[in-house]
Residue, then its C-alpha position, 0 to 999 in steps of 0.5 A: x822484320x825490321x822496325x820502321x824508321x822513327x819507331x819510339x822506345x817503350x819507355x817514352x810510350x809508357x811516359x806518354x801514357x802516364x801523362x794521359x792518365x795523370x794529366x800532368x808532366x810533373x805527376x808523370x815524371x814522379x811516377x817514372x822517377x825522373x825530373x819534370x824537365x827530363x820528362x818534358x824533354x823526352x816527350x818533345x823528342x817523341x813529338x819530333x820523332x813522330x812529327x806530331x804534337x802530342x801534348x798541349x802544355x798549360x799552366x794548369x796541366x798537360x792535355x793530349x791533342x787529338x793526335x796524342x790521344x790516338x798515339x796513346x791508344x796504340x801505345x797501350x796496345x804495344x805496352x800490353x803486348x810487351x808486358x805479355x812478352x815479358x811474363x812469358x819470358x819469366x815463365x820460361x825462365x822459371x820452367x827452365x830453372x834448376x829445381x831441388x826438391x827437399x824434405x826435412x823433419x819438423x825441427x830441422x825445417x823450422x830451425x836449421x833449413x832456413x840458414x842452409x838455404x840462405x847459404x845455398x842461395x849465395x852460391x846458386x841463386x838460380x836454383x828453385x827449392x821446394x821444401x816438404x815438412x814431415x817427421x823423420x820417418x815420412x821424410x825417409x819415405x819421400x826420399x826412397x820413393x823419389x818424391x824428394x831429391x834430398x832429405x834431412x832427418x834427425x834420430x839415433x840411427x840412419x834410415x835403412x836403405x838410404x845413403x847418409x851423411x851426418x851434418x851435426x848433433x842436436x842436444x835434447x833437454x828435459x823441460x818442465x813448467x816452473x811450478x813442476x816439482x822437478x823445476x827445483x831439482x838440484x840432483x840429476x834425474x836418473x834415466x830410470x825415473x824419467x822412463x817411469x814418468x808419463x811424458x809428453x811425446x811426439x807422434x810415432x816416426x818422429x826423430x825426437x821420439x825415436x831418440x828418447x825411446x831408444x835411450x829410455x827403453x834400455x833402462x826401464x819399462x817406458x811409461x805410457x805417454x801423458x799425450x802424443x802430440x804432432x808438433x813441438x809447438x803443441x808440446x811446448x804449450x802442454x808443458x807450460x800448462x803444467x800437464x807433464x814434462x817433455x824431452x825436446x830439442x834445445x833449439x825448440x825450447x831455447x826461447x821459452x828457457x830464455x824467457x823463464x816459461x820453461x825450466x830444464x831438469x838436470x839428468x844423469x848421463x845427459x850427454x846421451x840425450x843427443x841425436x844426429x842431424x843427417x842428410x839422406x838420399x837414395x843409395x846409388x844416387x848421391x847428391x850432385x850439383x845444387x844438392x851437393x852444394x846444399x849438403x856441404x854448406x849445411x855441414x859447414x854451418x853445423x860445424x860452426x854452430 
């Protein structure tokens, strides 16, 4: 199909519709980010192209002629069709865009994944990423089932049956409210005493819980929890209330430590209070393309942290 000679472009039709809606060349020009003389010149060029007078220009504004009103009616249909066309093109682009499904444990999702995704976007702005946030055990299950292409977990050991790469380490700290007896402690807290204390714990399957449990269980019988809470935010609030101590990621506790609303407790063998951040994937299906880029960028960022 060949367009008839003199067919106007969409931009000038849009400008004409704005004149009709706003009643002024000046107002239409401002809407389109151009000067009034430029708008007037474009409308005049359209009138010459169509061989019609479309606008009566007066000192109080611009009024469409009968012919101008008829052209605006048709122009609105053309512009609506153009908008529908571009919406369809956008949907096609989104459908065809490379997609990466990732799952991450809560600490990693809140404190590390945003930085990793920003680095990925620099290299691969075309990739659409979806993120599911669960605890480490649930993330591993999503990867095993194929519901996630790539997972990020923390804990003392790699999840069974998955390929893995260590990205970095995360320090854990014992934290209490400023009024807790441990807050003024100057001698390191033995791990046996920590194990014998009712602590605030994350839910089973949490990488933080697994790390702390594995460490304390080797020193003494671990006391029953003061409470099991499903989020670090809930644990922070409970610790600050004075309910009980907790062992948390330094990343999670940092804002409250800086504000003085939490206090760290010195611990014997503090170097053992650490866990690994890992990328995990299905065995036999190592990361490729955007997933491989994301893992590499994450590893680089963690080395520099």
